[in-house]
C-alpha distance (Angstrom), angle and dihedral (degrees) to the residues before:
residue distance angle dihedral
X1 . . .
X2 3.81 . .
X3 3.78 125.3 .
X4 3.80 89.2 -109.0
X5 3.82 91.8 54.9
X6 3.81 92.7 46.9
X7 3.80 91.7 48.9
X8 3.78 91.8 50.2
X9 3.80 91.2 47.5
X10 3.82 93.1 53.3
X11 3.82 98.5 29.4
X12 3.81 95.2 -122.7
X13 3.77 131.2 126.4
X14 3.76 124.3 -101.6
X15 3.80 88.4 -121.3
X16 3.82 89.8 56.9
X17 3.79 92.3 49.2
X18 3.81 92.2 47.9
X19 3.80 89.0 48.6
X20 3.82 91.6 51.5
X21 3.78 89.0 52.7
X22 3.80 94.1 44.6
X23 3.83 95.6 51.2
X24 3.81 94.9 40.1
X25 3.80 103.3 -105.8
X26 3.80 87.1 127.0
X27 3.81 127.4 22.5
X28 3.78 120.2 -95.0
X29 3.79 108.1 -81.0
X30 3.81 120.6 -128.7
X31 3.76 116.7 -115.8
X32 3.76 133.9 -143.1
X33 3.81 121.2 -115.6
X34 3.81 85.9 -92.6
X35 3.81 92.4 55.6
X36 3.81 96.6 -106.1
X37 3.82 116.2 142.1
X38 3.80 110.3 -108.5
X39 3.81 110.0 -162.7
X40 3.80 116.1 -151.9
X41 3.81 124.9 -155.2
X42 3.80 88.4 -98.4
X43 3.81 90.9 52.4
X44 3.79 89.4 50.0
X45 3.81 91.2 51.3
X46 3.81 88.7 54.2
X47 3.79 91.5 48.7
X48 3.80 91.2 48.3
X49 3.80 93.4 50.0
X50 3.77 95.8 44.0
X51 3.81 96.4 44.5
X52 3.81 89.0 50.0
X53 3.80 92.0 51.3
X54 3.79 92.2 42.7
X55 3.81 92.9 50.3
X56 3.80 87.2 53.8
X57 3.79 89.4 57.7
X58 3.79 101.2 -99.9
X59 3.82 106.5 154.1
X60 3.80 118.9 -112.2
X61 3.81 90.5 -122.3
X62 3.80 90.2 58.7
X63 3.81 90.6 49.8
X64 3.78 90.9 51.0
X65 3.80 90.4 50.6
X66 3.80 91.5 48.3
X67 3.79 91.6 52.9
X68 3.81 91.6 45.9
X69 3.79 90.1 52.9
X70 3.80 91.1 46.5
X71 3.80 90.4 53.9
X72 3.82 90.0 52.1
X73 3.80 90.6 64.5
X74 3.76 142.0 -127.9
X75 3.80 95.2 -31.1
X76 3.84 87.0 74.2
X77 3.83 96.0 61.3
X78 3.79 92.5 109.9
X79 3.80 93.9 45.8
X80 3.81 91.0 48.9
X81 3.78 91.0 48.1
X82 3.81 90.7 50.4
X83 3.80 91.0 49.0
X84 3.81 91.6 51.2
X85 3.80 90.6 47.6
X86 3.79 89.2 53.2
X87 3.81 89.9 49.6
X88 3.81 90.2 48.9
X89 3.81 90.6 51.7
X90 3.82 91.0 52.7
X91 3.80 90.8 49.2
X92 3.81 92.3 48.0
X93 3.80 90.5 51.0
X94 3.79 90.6 51.2
X95 3.80 90.7 45.6
X96 3.80 89.9 53.4
X97 3.80 90.2 54.9
X98 3.80 91.0 50.1
X99 3.81 92.2 45.6
X100 3.82 90.5 53.1
X101 3.80 91.9 47.9
X102 3.79 91.0 47.1
X103 3.79 91.0 50.7
X104 3.80 90.8 52.8
X105 3.80 91.7 46.9
X106 3.80 92.2 48.9
X107 3.80 89.9 50.9
X108 3.79 92.8 50.2
X109 3.80 92.4 45.3
X110 3.79 91.2 51.9
X111 3.81 90.9 51.1
X112 3.81 91.7 49.9
X113 3.81 91.5 46.1
X114 3.82 88.3 53.3
X115 3.81 89.5 47.5
X116 3.80 90.9 52.2
X117 3.82 89.2 54.3
X118 3.82 97.8 41.5
X119 3.79 104.0 26.0
X120 3.81 90.1 -125.9
X121 3.79 127.7 101.4
X122 3.81 106.7 -146.2
X123 3.80 118.8 -176.5
X124 3.79 116.2 -166.7
X125 3.80 94.4 -177.8
X126 3.83 114.4 60.5
X127 3.82 92.5 -157.1
X128 3.81 91.6 61.5
X129 3.82 97.3 50.7
X130 3.78 92.8 92.7
X131 3.80 116.1 84.4
């Protein structure tokens, strides 16, 4: 698969994919005789995993470390597991922030929807009166 096809499949730019390869997020991709990147199924699995983790906010440095540990073999199972747990904790913390913001937005929307129906804006929580 070409770099263009992979980028379209995962909705990322070619620059991003080249960067991931250059810094070690994904393994070095084999090239054709003409120098064109030729992504194998294994390469694509790496891209899929790493773009998923990256889109969830996992830092590039953590992805590079994960791949380095993976390349070291089975003796790094525990270290990889710990790294993924750390990534999960970061994602859960970010999710909590979004959940709190979403809750506040939903509350405000419901109050404005009621105001549209009744013509009166009625806040029951003093802390949310400010827009």
